[in-house]
C-alpha positions in Angstrom: 128.1 41.3 135.7 129.0 41.9 139.4 132.1 43.9 138.3 130.0 46.0 135.9 127.5 46.8 138.7 130.3 47.8 141.1 131.8 50.1 138.4 128.5 51.8 137.7 127.9 52.4 141.5 131.4 53.8 142.0 131.0 56.1 139.0 127.6 57.4 140.4 129.2 58.1 143.8 132.1 60.0 142.2 129.6 62.2 140.3 127.3 62.7 143.4 130.0 63.9 145.8 130.9 67.1 143.9 127.3 67.9 143.4 126.5 67.7 147.1 129.5 69.7 147.9 128.5 72.4 145.4 125.0 72.5 146.9 126.4 73.1 150.4 128.9 75.8 149.4 126.5 78.8 149.2 125.2 78.0 152.7 128.6 77.8 154.2 129.7 81.0 152.5 126.6 82.9 153.7 127.2 81.8 157.3 130.8 82.9 157.1 129.8 86.3 155.6 127.2 86.9 158.3 129.4 86.1 161.2 132.3 88.2 159.8 130.4 91.3 158.5 127.7 91.6 161.2 128.6 94.6 163.4 128.7 94.3 167.2 125.4 95.2 168.8 124.5 96.6 172.2 121.6 95.0 174.2 119.1 97.5 172.7 120.0 96.4 169.2 122.0 99.5 168.2 125.6 99.6 167.2 127.9 98.9 170.2 130.5 101.4 169.2 130.5 104.9 167.6 130.4 108.6 168.3 127.2 110.6 169.1 127.4 114.4 169.4 124.6 116.3 171.1 123.4 119.7 172.3 121.1 120.4 175.2 119.2 123.3 176.9 118.3 122.9 180.6 116.7 125.0 183.2 116.7 124.8 186.9 117.8 126.4 190.2 121.0 126.5 192.3 121.4 127.4 195.9 124.8 127.7 197.6 125.7 126.9 201.2 124.8 129.7 203.6 127.9 129.2 205.9 130.5 131.9 205.6 133.7 130.9 203.9 132.3 127.5 202.9 132.9 127.4 199.1 132.0 131.0 198.5 134.3 133.1 200.7 132.4 136.4 200.2 129.0 135.1 201.6 128.0 137.9 204.0 127.5 137.1 207.7 123.9 136.8 208.5 122.8 137.3 204.9 120.6 135.2 202.7 122.2 132.4 200.8 123.3 132.8 197.2 120.7 131.2 194.9 118.7 131.8 191.7 117.0 130.4 188.6 119.4 129.4 185.8 119.4 128.3 182.1 122.3 126.1 180.9 123.4 125.4 177.3 125.5 122.2 176.8 127.5 120.8 173.9 129.0 117.3 174.2 129.7 113.9 172.7 129.0 110.3 173.8 131.2 107.3 172.9 129.2 104.1 173.5 131.1 101.0 174.7 128.6 98.2 174.3 126.2 98.5 177.2 128.3 101.3 178.7 129.3 104.8 177.5 131.7 107.6 178.3 131.6 111.2 177.1 132.6 114.8 177.7 130.6 118.1 177.6 131.0 121.8 178.1 128.4 124.2 179.5 127.6 127.8 179.9 125.0 129.0 182.5 123.2 132.3 182.8 121.2 133.4 185.8 117.8 134.6 185.0 116.5 135.5 188.5 118.4 135.8 191.7 122.1 136.1 192.7 123.8 134.1 190.0 125.2 136.0 187.0 127.2 133.6 184.8 128.8 130.2 185.1 130.8 127.9 182.8 132.6 124.6 183.0 133.4 121.2 181.5 132.9 117.6 182.7 133.3 114.0 181.8 130.4 111.6 181.9 130.3 107.8 182.3 127.4 105.4 182.8 125.3 102.7 181.3 122.6 102.3 178.7 119.1 101.1 179.6 116.3 99.9 177.3 115.9 101.5 173.8 117.2 105.0 174.6 117.8 105.4 178.3 121.1 106.6 179.9 122.0 106.7 183.5 125.2 108.5 184.4 127.6 110.1 186.8 129.7 113.2 185.9 132.8 114.9 187.3 134.2 118.2 186.1 135.2 121.8 187.0 133.1 124.9 187.1 133.4 128.6 187.5 130.5 130.8 188.8 130.0 134.6 189.1 127.4 136.4 191.2 125.4 139.5 190.7 125.2 140.2 194.4 128.9 141.0 194.5 128.6 143.7 191.8 130.2 144.2 188.4 133.7 143.4 189.8 132.6 140.1 191.3 135.4 137.4 191.1 134.8 134.0 189.6 134.6 131.2 192.2 135.7 127.8 191.0 135.6 124.2 192.3 135.2 120.6 191.2 131.7 119.6 190.5 129.9 116.2 190.8 126.5 115.1 189.5 124.2 112.2 188.6 121.5 112.1 186.0 119.4 110.3 183.5 118.2 110.6 179.9 115.0 109.0 178.7 112.8 109.3 175.6 110.0 107.5 173.8 111.1 105.4 170.8 108.3 106.8 168.6 110.0 110.2 168.3 113.1 108.8 166.7 115.0 107.4 169.7 116.7 104.2 168.6 119.5 104.4 171.2 123.0 105.8 171.1 124.4 105.8 167.5 121.0 104.7 166.3 118.4 107.1 165.1 118.9 110.8 166.0 116.3 112.4 168.1 115.2 114.1 171.4 115.7 112.8 174.9 114.6 114.3 178.2 117.4 114.9 180.7 117.2 115.3 184.5 120.3 116.0 186.6 121.4 116.9 190.1 124.9 118.3 190.7 126.9 120.1 193.4 129.7 122.6 193.6 132.9 121.9 195.6 132.4 119.9 198.8 128.6 119.8 198.5 128.6 123.6 198.7 125.5 123.8 196.4 122.5 122.0 195.2 121.6 122.3 191.5 118.6 120.3 190.1 118.0 120.8 186.4 115.8 119.4 183.6 115.8 119.9 179.9 115.9 118.6 176.3 118.8 116.9 174.6 119.1 116.7 170.8 121.4 113.8 169.6 122.8 113.5 166.1 
């Protein structure tokens, strides 16, 4: 009788083990799939890596150093400094790297009032992401500028440029962060021409795709 009871218990155990293993299998598979397929995320919940093109329109003012030969060689002795209101169009791309990002952009500037005629250039950007849609960045590039004051045959003056800026925007207008929802951000930036030979504050709107 004891042998019969032991045989029955052993048979029940043999049947129960595969059943338990089968019940656990879907849970283990789900966990494995989630850990493998879940994309890397940045702190704001958006994808950590991707490409985000954008366009921007900005307006502002730029004033150049008054000292003769300092950055703009043709600045007249005793004359007023070269300055004026400007509008700038920008095309660029961001590449997010987790909480950081890098990018590049090109710009064309038109003077609308004052001494500046045209300007154009390109720059690289680098910085970090903040909150749902914020960006804080520095930029380094090269720019050419032409002045109305020197007449139709004015030469282009060129130099390295530096700048810092920020982009912000409310989430409720479609700003889910870089590579998240496309939308509008507001951009503010201050830059200079050459060895701090100018001061150029600008603000505008950036449309990300």
